mmCIF entry with sequence, helices, sheets and N, C-alpha, C, O atoms, coordinates in Angstrom:
data_MODEL
# 
_entry.id   MODEL 
# 
_entity.id                         1 
_entity.type                       polymer 
_entity.pdbx_number_of_molecules   1 
# 
_entity_poly.entity_id                      1 
_entity_poly.type                           'polypeptide(L)' 
_entity_poly.nstd_linkage                   no 
_entity_poly.nstd_monomer                   no 
_entity_poly.pdbx_seq_one_letter_code       MTNREQEILILPKNNPMISQCELADALHITRSSVGVHITNLMKKATF 
_entity_poly.pdbx_seq_one_letter_code_can   MTNREQEILILPKNNPMISQCELADALHITRSSVGVHITNLMKKATF 
_entity_poly.pdbx_strand_id                 A 
# 
loop_
_entity_poly_seq.entity_id 
_entity_poly_seq.num 
_entity_poly_seq.mon_id 
_entity_poly_seq.hetero 
1 1  MET n 
1 2  THR n 
1 3  ASN n 
1 4  ARG n 
1 5  GLU n 
1 6  GLN n 
1 7  GLU n 
1 8  ILE n 
1 9  LEU n 
1 10 ILE n 
1 11 LEU n 
1 12 PRO n 
1 13 LYS n 
1 14 ASN n 
1 15 ASN n 
1 16 PRO n 
1 17 MET n 
1 18 ILE n 
1 19 SER n 
1 20 GLN n 
1 21 CYS n 
1 22 GLU n 
1 23 LEU n 
1 24 ALA n 
1 25 ASP n 
1 26 ALA n 
1 27 LEU n 
1 28 HIS n 
1 29 ILE n 
1 30 THR n 
1 31 ARG n 
1 32 SER n 
1 33 SER n 
1 34 VAL n 
1 35 GLY n 
1 36 VAL n 
1 37 HIS n 
1 38 ILE n 
1 39 THR n 
1 40 ASN n 
1 41 LEU n 
1 42 MET n 
1 43 LYS n 
1 44 LYS n 
1 45 ALA n 
1 46 THR n 
1 47 PHE n 
# 
_struct_asym.id          A 
_struct_asym.entity_id   1 
# 
loop_
_struct_conf.conf_type_id 
_struct_conf.id 
_struct_conf.pdbx_PDB_helix_id 
_struct_conf.beg_label_comp_id 
_struct_conf.beg_label_asym_id 
_struct_conf.beg_label_seq_id 
_struct_conf.pdbx_beg_PDB_ins_code 
_struct_conf.end_label_comp_id 
_struct_conf.end_label_asym_id 
_struct_conf.end_label_seq_id 
_struct_conf.pdbx_end_PDB_ins_code 
_struct_conf.beg_auth_comp_id 
_struct_conf.beg_auth_asym_id 
_struct_conf.beg_auth_seq_id 
_struct_conf.end_auth_comp_id 
_struct_conf.end_auth_asym_id 
_struct_conf.end_auth_seq_id 
_struct_conf.pdbx_PDB_helix_class 
_struct_conf.details 
_struct_conf.pdbx_PDB_helix_length 
HELX_P HELX_P1 AA1 ASN A 3  ? ASN A 14 ? ASN A 3  ASN A 14 1 ? 12 
HELX_P HELX_P2 AA2 GLN A 20 ? LEU A 27 ? GLN A 20 LEU A 27 1 ? 8  
HELX_P HELX_P3 AA3 ARG A 31 ? ALA A 45 ? ARG A 31 ALA A 45 1 ? 15 
# 
_struct_conf_type.id          HELX_P 
_struct_conf_type.criteria    ? 
_struct_conf_type.reference   ? 
# 
loop_
_atom_site.group_PDB 
_atom_site.id 
_atom_site.type_symbol 
_atom_site.label_atom_id 
_atom_site.label_alt_id 
_atom_site.label_comp_id 
_atom_site.label_asym_id 
_atom_site.label_entity_id 
_atom_site.label_seq_id 
_atom_site.pdbx_PDB_ins_code 
_atom_site.Cartn_x 
_atom_site.Cartn_y 
_atom_site.Cartn_z 
_atom_site.occupancy 
_atom_site.B_iso_or_equiv 
_atom_site.pdbx_formal_charge 
_atom_site.auth_seq_id 
_atom_site.auth_comp_id 
_atom_site.auth_asym_id 
_atom_site.auth_atom_id 
_atom_site.pdbx_PDB_model_num 
ATOM 1   N N  . MET A 1 1  ? 0.846   -1.170  0.000   1.00 0.00 ? 1  MET A N  1 
ATOM 2   C CA . MET A 1 1  ? 0.000   0.000   0.000   1.00 0.00 ? 1  MET A CA 1 
ATOM 3   C C  . MET A 1 1  ? 0.898   1.242   0.000   1.00 0.00 ? 1  MET A C  1 
ATOM 4   O O  . MET A 1 1  ? 1.840   1.346   0.785   1.00 0.00 ? 1  MET A O  1 
ATOM 5   N N  . THR A 1 2  ? 0.587   2.164   -0.885  1.00 0.00 ? 2  THR A N  1 
ATOM 6   C CA . THR A 1 2  ? 1.396   3.377   -0.982  1.00 0.00 ? 2  THR A CA 1 
ATOM 7   C C  . THR A 1 2  ? 1.063   4.340   0.160   1.00 0.00 ? 2  THR A C  1 
ATOM 8   O O  . THR A 1 2  ? 0.042   4.202   0.834   1.00 0.00 ? 2  THR A O  1 
ATOM 9   N N  . ASN A 1 3  ? 1.941   5.310   0.358   1.00 0.00 ? 3  ASN A N  1 
ATOM 10  C CA . ASN A 1 3  ? 1.701   6.337   1.381   1.00 0.00 ? 3  ASN A CA 1 
ATOM 11  C C  . ASN A 1 3  ? 0.414   7.095   1.092   1.00 0.00 ? 3  ASN A C  1 
ATOM 12  O O  . ASN A 1 3  ? -0.355  7.388   2.008   1.00 0.00 ? 3  ASN A O  1 
ATOM 13  N N  . ARG A 1 4  ? 0.177   7.414   -0.170  1.00 0.00 ? 4  ARG A N  1 
ATOM 14  C CA . ARG A 1 4  ? -1.019  8.171   -0.539  1.00 0.00 ? 4  ARG A CA 1 
ATOM 15  C C  . ARG A 1 4  ? -2.279  7.343   -0.274  1.00 0.00 ? 4  ARG A C  1 
ATOM 16  O O  . ARG A 1 4  ? -3.285  7.876   0.193   1.00 0.00 ? 4  ARG A O  1 
ATOM 17  N N  . GLU A 1 5  ? -2.224  6.058   -0.568  1.00 0.00 ? 5  GLU A N  1 
ATOM 18  C CA . GLU A 1 5  ? -3.369  5.196   -0.297  1.00 0.00 ? 5  GLU A CA 1 
ATOM 19  C C  . GLU A 1 5  ? -3.648  5.146   1.207   1.00 0.00 ? 5  GLU A C  1 
ATOM 20  O O  . GLU A 1 5  ? -4.806  5.121   1.624   1.00 0.00 ? 5  GLU A O  1 
ATOM 21  N N  . GLN A 1 6  ? -2.608  5.133   2.004   1.00 0.00 ? 6  GLN A N  1 
ATOM 22  C CA . GLN A 1 6  ? -2.788  5.161   3.454   1.00 0.00 ? 6  GLN A CA 1 
ATOM 23  C C  . GLN A 1 6  ? -3.460  6.456   3.893   1.00 0.00 ? 6  GLN A C  1 
ATOM 24  O O  . GLN A 1 6  ? -4.329  6.446   4.765   1.00 0.00 ? 6  GLN A O  1 
ATOM 25  N N  . GLU A 1 7  ? -3.056  7.573   3.287   1.00 0.00 ? 7  GLU A N  1 
ATOM 26  C CA . GLU A 1 7  ? -3.683  8.864   3.607   1.00 0.00 ? 7  GLU A CA 1 
ATOM 27  C C  . GLU A 1 7  ? -5.157  8.853   3.227   1.00 0.00 ? 7  GLU A C  1 
ATOM 28  O O  . GLU A 1 7  ? -5.994  9.389   3.952   1.00 0.00 ? 7  GLU A O  1 
ATOM 29  N N  . ILE A 1 8  ? -5.473  8.240   2.085   1.00 0.00 ? 8  ILE A N  1 
ATOM 30  C CA . ILE A 1 8  ? -6.861  8.153   1.622   1.00 0.00 ? 8  ILE A CA 1 
ATOM 31  C C  . ILE A 1 8  ? -7.698  7.358   2.637   1.00 0.00 ? 8  ILE A C  1 
ATOM 32  O O  . ILE A 1 8  ? -8.878  7.655   2.828   1.00 0.00 ? 8  ILE A O  1 
ATOM 33  N N  . LEU A 1 9  ? -7.104  6.367   3.277   1.00 0.00 ? 9  LEU A N  1 
ATOM 34  C CA . LEU A 1 9  ? -7.815  5.560   4.272   1.00 0.00 ? 9  LEU A CA 1 
ATOM 35  C C  . LEU A 1 9  ? -7.922  6.257   5.628   1.00 0.00 ? 9  LEU A C  1 
ATOM 36  O O  . LEU A 1 9  ? -8.928  6.108   6.322   1.00 0.00 ? 9  LEU A O  1 
ATOM 37  N N  . ILE A 1 10 ? -6.899  7.010   6.007   1.00 0.00 ? 10 ILE A N  1 
ATOM 38  C CA . ILE A 1 10 ? -6.860  7.615   7.340   1.00 0.00 ? 10 ILE A CA 1 
ATOM 39  C C  . ILE A 1 10 ? -7.803  8.807   7.475   1.00 0.00 ? 10 ILE A C  1 
ATOM 40  O O  . ILE A 1 10 ? -8.475  8.934   8.498   1.00 0.00 ? 10 ILE A O  1 
ATOM 41  N N  . LEU A 1 11 ? -7.873  9.665   6.494   1.00 0.00 ? 11 LEU A N  1 
ATOM 42  C CA . LEU A 1 11 ? -8.702  10.871  6.612   1.00 0.00 ? 11 LEU A CA 1 
ATOM 43  C C  . LEU A 1 11 ? -10.176 10.571  6.902   1.00 0.00 ? 11 LEU A C  1 
ATOM 44  O O  . LEU A 1 11 ? -10.753 11.214  7.778   1.00 0.00 ? 11 LEU A O  1 
ATOM 45  N N  . PRO A 1 12 ? -10.802 9.631   6.211   1.00 0.00 ? 12 PRO A N  1 
ATOM 46  C CA . PRO A 1 12 ? -12.215 9.350   6.520   1.00 0.00 ? 12 PRO A CA 1 
ATOM 47  C C  . PRO A 1 12 ? -12.423 8.749   7.913   1.00 0.00 ? 12 PRO A C  1 
ATOM 48  O O  . PRO A 1 12 ? -13.528 8.796   8.452   1.00 0.00 ? 12 PRO A O  1 
ATOM 49  N N  . LYS A 1 13 ? -11.375 8.191   8.486   1.00 0.00 ? 13 LYS A N  1 
ATOM 50  C CA . LYS A 1 13 ? -11.472 7.630   9.831   1.00 0.00 ? 13 LYS A CA 1 
ATOM 51  C C  . LYS A 1 13 ? -11.828 8.727   10.834  1.00 0.00 ? 13 LYS A C  1 
ATOM 52  O O  . LYS A 1 13 ? -12.593 8.493   11.770  1.00 0.00 ? 13 LYS A O  1 
ATOM 53  N N  . ASN A 1 14 ? -11.276 9.915   10.636  1.00 0.00 ? 14 ASN A N  1 
ATOM 54  C CA . ASN A 1 14 ? -11.551 11.058  11.509  1.00 0.00 ? 14 ASN A CA 1 
ATOM 55  C C  . ASN A 1 14 ? -12.832 11.779  11.133  1.00 0.00 ? 14 ASN A C  1 
ATOM 56  O O  . ASN A 1 14 ? -13.437 12.449  11.970  1.00 0.00 ? 14 ASN A O  1 
ATOM 57  N N  . ASN A 1 15 ? -13.251 11.647  9.876   1.00 0.00 ? 15 ASN A N  1 
ATOM 58  C CA . ASN A 1 15 ? -14.448 12.321  9.376   1.00 0.00 ? 15 ASN A CA 1 
ATOM 59  C C  . ASN A 1 15 ? -15.148 11.380  8.395   1.00 0.00 ? 15 ASN A C  1 
ATOM 60  O O  . ASN A 1 15 ? -14.926 11.479  7.188   1.00 0.00 ? 15 ASN A O  1 
ATOM 61  N N  . PRO A 1 16 ? -15.991 10.467  8.893   1.00 0.00 ? 16 PRO A N  1 
ATOM 62  C CA . PRO A 1 16 ? -16.605 9.446   8.035   1.00 0.00 ? 16 PRO A CA 1 
ATOM 63  C C  . PRO A 1 16 ? -17.467 9.996   6.903   1.00 0.00 ? 16 PRO A C  1 
ATOM 64  O O  . PRO A 1 16 ? -17.723 9.283   5.932   1.00 0.00 ? 16 PRO A O  1 
ATOM 65  N N  . MET A 1 17 ? -17.912 11.218  7.000   1.00 0.00 ? 17 MET A N  1 
ATOM 66  C CA . MET A 1 17 ? -18.785 11.792  5.972   1.00 0.00 ? 17 MET A CA 1 
ATOM 67  C C  . MET A 1 17 ? -18.014 12.621  4.933   1.00 0.00 ? 17 MET A C  1 
ATOM 68  O O  . MET A 1 17 ? -18.629 13.340  4.145   1.00 0.00 ? 17 MET A O  1 
ATOM 69  N N  . ILE A 1 18 ? -16.693 12.530  4.922   1.00 0.00 ? 18 ILE A N  1 
ATOM 70  C CA . ILE A 1 18 ? -15.880 13.315  3.993   1.00 0.00 ? 18 ILE A CA 1 
ATOM 71  C C  . ILE A 1 18 ? -16.123 12.847  2.555   1.00 0.00 ? 18 ILE A C  1 
ATOM 72  O O  . ILE A 1 18 ? -16.201 11.648  2.287   1.00 0.00 ? 18 ILE A O  1 
ATOM 73  N N  . SER A 1 19 ? -16.238 13.786  1.659   1.00 0.00 ? 19 SER A N  1 
ATOM 74  C CA . SER A 1 19 ? -16.473 13.462  0.248   1.00 0.00 ? 19 SER A CA 1 
ATOM 75  C C  . SER A 1 19 ? -15.142 13.309  -0.492  1.00 0.00 ? 19 SER A C  1 
ATOM 76  O O  . SER A 1 19 ? -14.082 13.659  0.028   1.00 0.00 ? 19 SER A O  1 
ATOM 77  N N  . GLN A 1 20 ? -15.219 12.788  -1.696  1.00 0.00 ? 20 GLN A N  1 
ATOM 78  C CA . GLN A 1 20 ? -14.008 12.674  -2.513  1.00 0.00 ? 20 GLN A CA 1 
ATOM 79  C C  . GLN A 1 20 ? -13.440 14.048  -2.812  1.00 0.00 ? 20 GLN A C  1 
ATOM 80  O O  . GLN A 1 20 ? -12.220 14.214  -2.848  1.00 0.00 ? 20 GLN A O  1 
ATOM 81  N N  . CYS A 1 21 ? -14.288 15.028  -3.027  1.00 0.00 ? 21 CYS A N  1 
ATOM 82  C CA . CYS A 1 21 ? -13.806 16.397  -3.275  1.00 0.00 ? 21 CYS A CA 1 
ATOM 83  C C  . CYS A 1 21 ? -13.059 16.944  -2.061  1.00 0.00 ? 21 CYS A C  1 
ATOM 84  O O  . CYS A 1 21 ? -12.015 17.582  -2.198  1.00 0.00 ? 21 CYS A O  1 
ATOM 85  N N  . GLU A 1 22 ? -13.602 16.688  -0.878  1.00 0.00 ? 22 GLU A N  1 
ATOM 86  C CA . GLU A 1 22 ? -12.947 17.158  0.342   1.00 0.00 ? 22 GLU A CA 1 
ATOM 87  C C  . GLU A 1 22 ? -11.628 16.419  0.579   1.00 0.00 ? 22 GLU A C  1 
ATOM 88  O O  . GLU A 1 22 ? -10.651 17.017  1.030   1.00 0.00 ? 22 GLU A O  1 
ATOM 89  N N  . LEU A 1 23 ? -11.602 15.123  0.275   1.00 0.00 ? 23 LEU A N  1 
ATOM 90  C CA . LEU A 1 23 ? -10.350 14.374  0.361   1.00 0.00 ? 23 LEU A CA 1 
ATOM 91  C C  . LEU A 1 23 ? -9.308  14.974  -0.576  1.00 0.00 ? 23 LEU A C  1 
ATOM 92  O O  . LEU A 1 23 ? -8.154  15.178  -0.199  1.00 0.00 ? 23 LEU A O  1 
ATOM 93  N N  . ALA A 1 24 ? -9.736  15.250  -1.797  1.00 0.00 ? 24 ALA A N  1 
ATOM 94  C CA . ALA A 1 24 ? -8.826  15.822  -2.790  1.00 0.00 ? 24 ALA A CA 1 
ATOM 95  C C  . ALA A 1 24 ? -8.271  17.160  -2.308  1.00 0.00 ? 24 ALA A C  1 
ATOM 96  O O  . ALA A 1 24 ? -7.071  17.412  -2.420  1.00 0.00 ? 24 ALA A O  1 
ATOM 97  N N  . ASP A 1 25 ? -9.134  18.010  -1.777  1.00 0.00 ? 25 ASP A N  1 
ATOM 98  C CA . ASP A 1 25 ? -8.689  19.314  -1.271  1.00 0.00 ? 25 ASP A CA 1 
ATOM 99  C C  . ASP A 1 25 ? -7.704  19.147  -0.112  1.00 0.00 ? 25 ASP A C  1 
ATOM 100 O O  . ASP A 1 25 ? -6.686  19.836  -0.052  1.00 0.00 ? 25 ASP A O  1 
ATOM 101 N N  . ALA A 1 26 ? -8.010  18.231  0.804   1.00 0.00 ? 26 ALA A N  1 
ATOM 102 C CA . ALA A 1 26 ? -7.160  18.028  1.975   1.00 0.00 ? 26 ALA A CA 1 
ATOM 103 C C  . ALA A 1 26 ? -5.782  17.503  1.592   1.00 0.00 ? 26 ALA A C  1 
ATOM 104 O O  . ALA A 1 26 ? -4.788  17.817  2.248   1.00 0.00 ? 26 ALA A O  1 
ATOM 105 N N  . LEU A 1 27 ? -5.724  16.703  0.530   1.00 0.00 ? 27 LEU A N  1 
ATOM 106 C CA . LEU A 1 27 ? -4.461  16.095  0.109   1.00 0.00 ? 27 LEU A CA 1 
ATOM 107 C C  . LEU A 1 27 ? -3.782  16.859  -1.031  1.00 0.00 ? 27 LEU A C  1 
ATOM 108 O O  . LEU A 1 27 ? -2.693  16.496  -1.475  1.00 0.00 ? 27 LEU A O  1 
ATOM 109 N N  . HIS A 1 28 ? -4.440  17.915  -1.492  1.00 0.00 ? 28 HIS A N  1 
ATOM 110 C CA . HIS A 1 28 ? -3.916  18.749  -2.577  1.00 0.00 ? 28 HIS A CA 1 
ATOM 111 C C  . HIS A 1 28 ? -3.689  17.941  -3.860  1.00 0.00 ? 28 HIS A C  1 
ATOM 112 O O  . HIS A 1 28 ? -2.663  18.072  -4.528  1.00 0.00 ? 28 HIS A O  1 
ATOM 113 N N  . ILE A 1 29 ? -4.681  17.103  -4.181  1.00 0.00 ? 29 ILE A N  1 
ATOM 114 C CA . ILE A 1 29 ? -4.669  16.326  -5.420  1.00 0.00 ? 29 ILE A CA 1 
ATOM 115 C C  . ILE A 1 29 ? -6.032  16.481  -6.083  1.00 0.00 ? 29 ILE A C  1 
ATOM 116 O O  . ILE A 1 29 ? -6.953  17.047  -5.494  1.00 0.00 ? 29 ILE A O  1 
ATOM 117 N N  . THR A 1 30 ? -6.157  15.981  -7.303  1.00 0.00 ? 30 THR A N  1 
ATOM 118 C CA . THR A 1 30 ? -7.429  16.098  -8.005  1.00 0.00 ? 30 THR A CA 1 
ATOM 119 C C  . THR A 1 30 ? -8.409  15.028  -7.531  1.00 0.00 ? 30 THR A C  1 
ATOM 120 O O  . THR A 1 30 ? -8.014  14.011  -6.962  1.00 0.00 ? 30 THR A O  1 
ATOM 121 N N  . ARG A 1 31 ? -9.695  15.281  -7.777  1.00 0.00 ? 31 ARG A N  1 
ATOM 122 C CA . ARG A 1 31 ? -10.732 14.321  -7.412  1.00 0.00 ? 31 ARG A CA 1 
ATOM 123 C C  . ARG A 1 31 ? -10.540 13.010  -8.172  1.00 0.00 ? 31 ARG A C  1 
ATOM 124 O O  . ARG A 1 31 ? -10.770 11.929  -7.629  1.00 0.00 ? 31 ARG A O  1 
ATOM 125 N N  . SER A 1 32 ? -10.120 13.114  -9.420  1.00 0.00 ? 32 SER A N  1 
ATOM 126 C CA . SER A 1 32 ? -9.907  11.891  -10.197 1.00 0.00 ? 32 SER A CA 1 
ATOM 127 C C  . SER A 1 32 ? -8.761  11.065  -9.620  1.00 0.00 ? 32 SER A C  1 
ATOM 128 O O  . SER A 1 32 ? -8.798  9.836   -9.684  1.00 0.00 ? 32 SER A O  1 
ATOM 129 N N  . SER A 1 33 ? -7.748  11.714  -9.061  1.00 0.00 ? 33 SER A N  1 
ATOM 130 C CA . SER A 1 33 ? -6.653  10.984  -8.404  1.00 0.00 ? 33 SER A CA 1 
ATOM 131 C C  . SER A 1 33 ? -7.170  10.242  -7.180  1.00 0.00 ? 33 SER A C  1 
ATOM 132 O O  . SER A 1 33 ? -6.764  9.110   -6.920  1.00 0.00 ? 33 SER A O  1 
ATOM 133 N N  . VAL A 1 34 ? -8.065  10.877  -6.428  1.00 0.00 ? 34 VAL A N  1 
ATOM 134 C CA . VAL A 1 34 ? -8.671  10.205  -5.278  1.00 0.00 ? 34 VAL A CA 1 
ATOM 135 C C  . VAL A 1 34 ? -9.393  8.949   -5.759  1.00 0.00 ? 34 VAL A C  1 
ATOM 136 O O  . VAL A 1 34 ? -9.273  7.888   -5.145  1.00 0.00 ? 34 VAL A O  1 
ATOM 137 N N  . GLY A 1 35 ? -10.137 9.066   -6.846  1.00 0.00 ? 35 GLY A N  1 
ATOM 138 C CA . GLY A 1 35 ? -10.853 7.920   -7.401  1.00 0.00 ? 35 GLY A CA 1 
ATOM 139 C C  . GLY A 1 35 ? -9.917  6.792   -7.804  1.00 0.00 ? 35 GLY A C  1 
ATOM 140 O O  . GLY A 1 35 ? -10.213 5.620   -7.572  1.00 0.00 ? 35 GLY A O  1 
ATOM 141 N N  . VAL A 1 36 ? -8.799  7.144   -8.401  1.00 0.00 ? 36 VAL A N  1 
ATOM 142 C CA . VAL A 1 36 ? -7.809  6.130   -8.803  1.00 0.00 ? 36 VAL A CA 1 
ATOM 143 C C  . VAL A 1 36 ? -7.258  5.422   -7.574  1.00 0.00 ? 36 VAL A C  1 
ATOM 144 O O  . VAL A 1 36 ? -7.125  4.198   -7.569  1.00 0.00 ? 36 VAL A O  1 
ATOM 145 N N  . HIS A 1 37 ? -6.938  6.181   -6.534  1.00 0.00 ? 37 HIS A N  1 
ATOM 146 C CA . HIS A 1 37 ? -6.404  5.579   -5.317  1.00 0.00 ? 37 HIS A CA 1 
ATOM 147 C C  . HIS A 1 37 ? -7.439  4.658   -4.663  1.00 0.00 ? 37 HIS A C  1 
ATOM 148 O O  . HIS A 1 37 ? -7.094  3.581   -4.178  1.00 0.00 ? 37 HIS A O  1 
ATOM 149 N N  . ILE A 1 38 ? -8.695  5.081   -4.650  1.00 0.00 ? 38 ILE A N  1 
ATOM 150 C CA . ILE A 1 38 ? -9.755  4.246   -4.077  1.00 0.00 ? 38 ILE A CA 1 
ATOM 151 C C  . ILE A 1 38 ? -9.923  2.969   -4.889  1.00 0.00 ? 38 ILE A C  1 
ATOM 152 O O  . ILE A 1 38 ? -10.083 1.889   -4.319  1.00 0.00 ? 38 ILE A O  1 
ATOM 153 N N  . THR A 1 39 ? -9.890  3.083   -6.216  1.00 0.00 ? 39 THR A N  1 
ATOM 154 C CA . THR A 1 39 ? -9.977  1.898   -7.075  1.00 0.00 ? 39 THR A CA 1 
ATOM 155 C C  . THR A 1 39 ? -8.834  0.938   -6.798  1.00 0.00 ? 39 THR A C  1 
ATOM 156 O O  . THR A 1 39 ? -9.043  -0.271  -6.691  1.00 0.00 ? 39 THR A O  1 
ATOM 157 N N  . ASN A 1 40 ? -7.629  1.471   -6.681  1.00 0.00 ? 40 ASN A N  1 
ATOM 158 C CA . ASN A 1 40 ? -6.461  0.633   -6.386  1.00 0.00 ? 40 ASN A CA 1 
ATOM 159 C C  . ASN A 1 40 ? -6.596  -0.051  -5.027  1.00 0.00 ? 40 ASN A C  1 
ATOM 160 O O  . ASN A 1 40 ? -6.241  -1.220  -4.877  1.00 0.00 ? 40 ASN A O  1 
ATOM 161 N N  . LEU A 1 41 ? -7.109  0.678   -4.045  1.00 0.00 ? 41 LEU A N  1 
ATOM 162 C CA . LEU A 1 41 ? -7.322  0.084   -2.726  1.00 0.00 ? 41 LEU A CA 1 
ATOM 163 C C  . LEU A 1 41 ? -8.341  -1.045  -2.786  1.00 0.00 ? 41 LEU A C  1 
ATOM 164 O O  . LEU A 1 41 ? -8.168  -2.082  -2.146  1.00 0.00 ? 41 LEU A O  1 
ATOM 165 N N  . MET A 1 42 ? -9.396  -0.841  -3.552  1.00 0.00 ? 42 MET A N  1 
ATOM 166 C CA . MET A 1 42 ? -10.421 -1.880  -3.681  1.00 0.00 ? 42 MET A CA 1 
ATOM 167 C C  . MET A 1 42 ? -9.857  -3.129  -4.352  1.00 0.00 ? 42 MET A C  1 
ATOM 168 O O  . MET A 1 42 ? -10.181 -4.250  -3.962  1.00 0.00 ? 42 MET A O  1 
ATOM 169 N N  . LYS A 1 43 ? -9.019  -2.934  -5.354  1.00 0.00 ? 43 LYS A N  1 
ATOM 170 C CA . LYS A 1 43 ? -8.385  -4.079  -6.023  1.00 0.00 ? 43 LYS A CA 1 
ATOM 171 C C  . LYS A 1 43 ? -7.493  -4.847  -5.053  1.00 0.00 ? 43 LYS A C  1 
ATOM 172 O O  . LYS A 1 43 ? -7.463  -6.078  -5.059  1.00 0.00 ? 43 LYS A O  1 
ATOM 173 N N  . LYS A 1 44 ? -6.769  -4.105  -4.224  1.00 0.00 ? 44 LYS A N  1 
ATOM 174 C CA . LYS A 1 44 ? -5.867  -4.746  -3.266  1.00 0.00 ? 44 LYS A CA 1 
ATOM 175 C C  . LYS A 1 44 ? -6.642  -5.453  -2.157  1.00 0.00 ? 44 LYS A C  1 
ATOM 176 O O  . LYS A 1 44 ? -6.157  -6.430  -1.588  1.00 0.00 ? 44 LYS A O  1 
ATOM 177 N N  . ALA A 1 45 ? -7.841  -4.963  -1.850  1.00 0.00 ? 45 ALA A N  1 
ATOM 178 C CA . ALA A 1 45 ? -8.647  -5.558  -0.789  1.00 0.00 ? 45 ALA A CA 1 
ATOM 179 C C  . ALA A 1 45 ? -9.401  -6.790  -1.267  1.00 0.00 ? 45 ALA A C  1 
ATOM 180 O O  . ALA A 1 45 ? -9.877  -7.572  -0.444  1.00 0.00 ? 45 ALA A O  1 
ATOM 181 N N  . THR A 1 46 ? -9.521  -6.981  -2.569  1.00 0.00 ? 46 THR A N  1 
ATOM 182 C CA . THR A 1 46 ? -10.239 -8.112  -3.137  1.00 0.00 ? 46 THR A CA 1 
ATOM 183 C C  . THR A 1 46 ? -9.298  -9.316  -3.220  1.00 0.00 ? 46 THR A C  1 
ATOM 184 O O  . THR A 1 46 ? -8.179  -9.209  -3.723  1.00 0.00 ? 46 THR A O  1 
ATOM 185 N N  . PHE A 1 47 ? -9.751  -10.427 -2.737  1.00 0.00 ? 47 PHE A N  1 
ATOM 186 C CA . PHE A 1 47 ? -8.909  -11.627 -2.733  1.00 0.00 ? 47 PHE A CA 1 
ATOM 187 C C  . PHE A 1 47 ? -9.233  -12.487 -3.929  1.00 0.00 ? 47 PHE A C  1 
ATOM 188 O O  . PHE A 1 47 ? -8.631  -13.545 -4.109  1.00 0.00 ? 47 PHE A O  1 
# 
């Protein structure tokens, strides 16, 4: 798991209602990048 993927997982832990746009703003990346990271996390979580 990359550092960025870990950040994507940690932020919602403190704020479960955070949107992808808010995640993107907090991490200073685009919304589409957040989507890519979430997709990658889902692939890694699937056995």
